[in-house]
Phi, psi and omega in degrees: 000150181206170176256123178289132179248020173280078187219175181266150176211150174210152183277134179277184190297333186281357176068013175222342177269129182250130173260123181246132179229157175086008178293144182233145175268118184246106180291143176278143178289343182231131176281130182234149172233154178262131179248122179239146179196161180229161172235148182277130179268328183161214182230144187252139169233139182235157171217150179228155179187176182234155177231129180235354179290116183299330180294317179292319180299325182293342180231032189297323180298313179296322181295313180297320181292323179294319175298319177301312183296322177299315180294324177296331176292327178279329182232089188301334181276358181295128178068019177268345178197172179294345184278349178212100188225153170238125179232134174259136171244108186259099181281137188098358179225289181208031185295326185280314185260346177060229182293349179273354185292122180274340184270150175221075187250131179280141178238162183285340173211155180232144171257129181242124171250122175266136181237121179241131178241131176217173187288339174229156179298322182293317180291324177300315180295320180298315181294317181298319179298320178295316181296316180296318178298321180294318178299327181290323191242353183297131180286161178213160186295131179081015187295131175245322180275111187251004182264352179160139184255347197225113181273113182261121183276346189247153171217122002295155188288327181259140182236125175289129183244013172080198186290153178238134185232159178222137176302126179235346177227123178205082190224152166268131183245128174282132178259151173290158183302127179083353182293332180299332183286329178283328180279319179238078183296141181242131177237148179227151176222154179256123179261115183273185181290144176278355179087357179279178181294142180293141180270129179290129177294152180273125179246141173282147177286167181295325179294317178296322178296320181296323176299316180296319183292326189260341183280129179260144175301150179292128182300146180288145177275122179251146180281151175268121184250134178296144175287350178284161176307129182227157174297155180301326181294340179277342184248336182274149174273321181225133170230118187208161169231153182199161177292143172234074189084178185282349185242002183225156181232131181247135177252133180235138168231125184236151187237157180289317189219169186291327182298318177296317179299311182293330179296315180290320181297313182290335177292339174053048179265328186275062184263171176298325178297322178295316181296318179299320181288319183290319192243013174054046179242169178253171180304319182290347178274347179267110186269322181219137172213104191208156169257140182235100187302313183304329182259001184051055188215155171244142183224137175222132178241129179234162177287137174290143175293342181210152176296142181305127176078001183270194181299134178085006181301139180254326183204108180272006182060046177190156180290142185298315181298311180297319179298318181295317179295318179295317177300317182294321178297315184293318188268339182236303188297311182300322179294316182288324178289332185296328186059224180249356188235333192255026183301319182294327179290304189282323185267350182235294185301311182297315181292323176297314181296327182296336181280342184240350183232123185293325181297315179294318180302310181295319179296323178295314178297322179296316180295317179297319180295318180296319180293320178296322176300317181295312185291326183260002181054037181266165181290160179297134185263151177292331180304315182296315180296318181297313183287331173297314180295321179293322178295318178300318178298320179294320180294319180296327184275353179293139185274341181208159175288128182223171179302313179302325179298316181290324179294318176300321177296321177295319178296326175298314178304315180300315181296319181291321176299319180296327180277351182081011179269083188288325179301313179294323179297319179295316179299317179295322179296312180296324177294319179295321176297321178296317178298321180298318182294336182265002182235176179252022181270106183261353186296335183255006184301314183285338172296311179291331174299315179297321178294332177294328175296319183295312181289342174297334179294339178248027168091018181243108176274112184281142177295342181295335181293328181277352183262358180291128181301131178275077185258161179299153179296135177238122185292125179283157179237354178224164180298316177300322177295323179297320177296318180300312181295323179294326175300317182294316181297315181296324178300316176299321180293320180296320179297319177298313182295324179297320179293316187289325183280348177282347181272142178284172182300331182279344182274137181271148174281142183266174182297326180300319178294321178294320179292322176297319178299316179296316182300317182290323178292327174294322177298319179296322178297316179294319182298317181295321177299318178295318179299317180297325178292319178296314181295325179297336180272350179282156171302150185311313181295330183282347180291340177248027180289164182300325182293316178295317179300316182296316179296323177291322177299313182293324177300313182297317177300319181295317181298311182297317182294312183291323182294326181264358191299329183264004179272148177261006187237135179293333181294349178299334181287342188295338181283355185246027177303322178296319179296318177299315180299321177294323176302313181295319179298311180294322179294326178294317175299319183296321181299319181289329183280324183231074185276082181240169184259338185215138174223139178287328183269160170278121184242293184234338183297317178301307177302321179292320176295319176303315180295313181298327183273325189252339176272118184265005174289118189306316184291317182296315183291331174290324175295327175295317177301315179297318180297319176302312181297323181288336189294325183050044188238159165236126180237108182054237183280355189256133176247142187297326180294316182293318180294323179294321180294318179291321179298317179296322178297315180301311186297313182296320179296314186286334185259013186297336183255008180273156180286142180296149183290139173298154181301320182297319180291320178295317179294322177296321177297321182293322182297330182280354182285146169277170179299319181293319179293323178295316180300317179295320179296317180294323177294319179295319177299318180294329179275000183072025185247007179267116181294151178301138179289139183236165179295130184277358181280350182228148176249158180302139176292163183305319185289345180265355187269142183274128180256319189239148180236070186300128174064012178296325180297332180296313178299319178295320182293334177272005178071022182283155171276085196284133165257146183293336178297340179281341187238005181248147175292145177256120178232173179259140176274188185296336181269002179086007178275142178277128179228156182265087178225161179277166176299139183305322178244163185136188184291147175281191177309148180317138192304325185259010187300333187254004177266094196237075175281000000 
């Protein structure tokens, strides 16, 4: 569908306002959608340097080609396809326009950027290193300077620039009648009166209306142009080029008034021959060349020499750093943050808001830059700091709490977690919850609820947990609904645990708490029955998907925690060895199903840490330690290295008085290991984190078990590599020896520590 512009128009008295009449809306007989997609060509490495020798500059094309041919002899696949390419960008000559450059002017120095694309980052770097070295030392005719031809400003000289992509899908697709409604469902709702007093409409006074009727717009200022021949820049108002899709480039020239427009049009200078001469193109490359009277403009569209953003790109019409951070967010960060349930939020809502809201845009670029720093092990970038500050400025200038402001707050939390600054992430979370409480935006309430579980791991009980409606259980019918219901059940469980753990060892739990425990356990039982029904209706491969695995893991952790929540004895956990073993089994499957490095949500590290700390069966808790080490993940405030170190400390402390395992038992345990588990165990042993193997026939006695982790959250919040000796009270045992154990009575593990969505 389109709007017909075959209509009449005329300029009003102010010489700049145009009245258009007669426009028609013309519906298309076929509903169409545009499908765009890219394919990855490989990985890019770049190097930059300068050339100032006038003898070399005079033959630079031959020199660069000789270097290319030498490199092709070493790497036979170089320049044989888009997957392995060498491109030179010679600044001071034609780096910006490439083959479209009309000028051929010699300069006293040239800047050369070499771009190498290969199928792997390592091979790309190897080829780039060879090319740069060849440019430095390759001889040339008339050479006088023999110590080096190429001035490199950077060290290391080669810089990895990540993946390279090329547009491969760019089509209009015809839909069948009514199909658009199934692809893009539309819902509508009627918002009725709130019952309040009617608001009087605002009316302009008669005097204000008269001012509007009689005031004329200020006439546009037009330039005076000499009737003599003049350059185009003296007569045109706008001269610009821009992308017209990924495969085309559009040139625009716009004029102030009709006389200037008609003067250029009648001169008949902007012909196809002129374009061919200026931009080194052929007739078939010129797609449009036209004058458009209603806009007083000339427009020409030509084919791009290369697809936008692909190998050999000269100008993507955006800054490189921001583009790289945005690309990384779209291709990596959004996918990892989405998990299995939040794809619509991260891949749709956040990206859409970033296009219209500056706070979200700057916060998104900061998050993408932070994630790229983590994945590439690069130094902290100025880009992240700049965009964080700009986002904060935009938020401060906002006049009211809005959805974009809360989304920007969530992106801040993400950025701080990526940087390992847990204290700032907690503060942003609490600030976001405060903003949520002062607004009527409910769409993100359960998002902040899940984050409140996360910050609970570092000792912050959020007031949002107490604000979740205590409503009757509603059976879910889809996996997202199941997750939503589990959030509500867990919120009720956390409130119960918070109440019970505030009591000292001498205070008795009342009947209300026991009844609440039973009620929540009944909800969990109904929820598990509903989840099994949902999973049973899925195709066989999806029954073991990451989403199903995570929900089952969280269910098991919730059951064990709630069932033991009112007990004062650590031995209460011993009855749940099968549940702990199942947590480890499911988490191991999860690692293979979702091999990522960062997650905004708590997925498996919390449950595995729970198992290593609270399951006292030696083999099961060691398997949990191995799974933590194998995960190579960061989830919210938790890093796999830190969690492995704390787990190893817990196990070693609690088992210090147990008998060493017999050789036969140790060998049997080793035989049951997979290759991956064996590798992880050997790495833990090399790092000094493997606890001594003990006899499995006995478990640690109650007095040797750790109940409290005083101030452990402080170390975690500061991003420290925490050892438990830094967070445990030191007391004397019966023999007078100092050991690192918590006080026998006191609060148990932080109330929300095991609720790990």
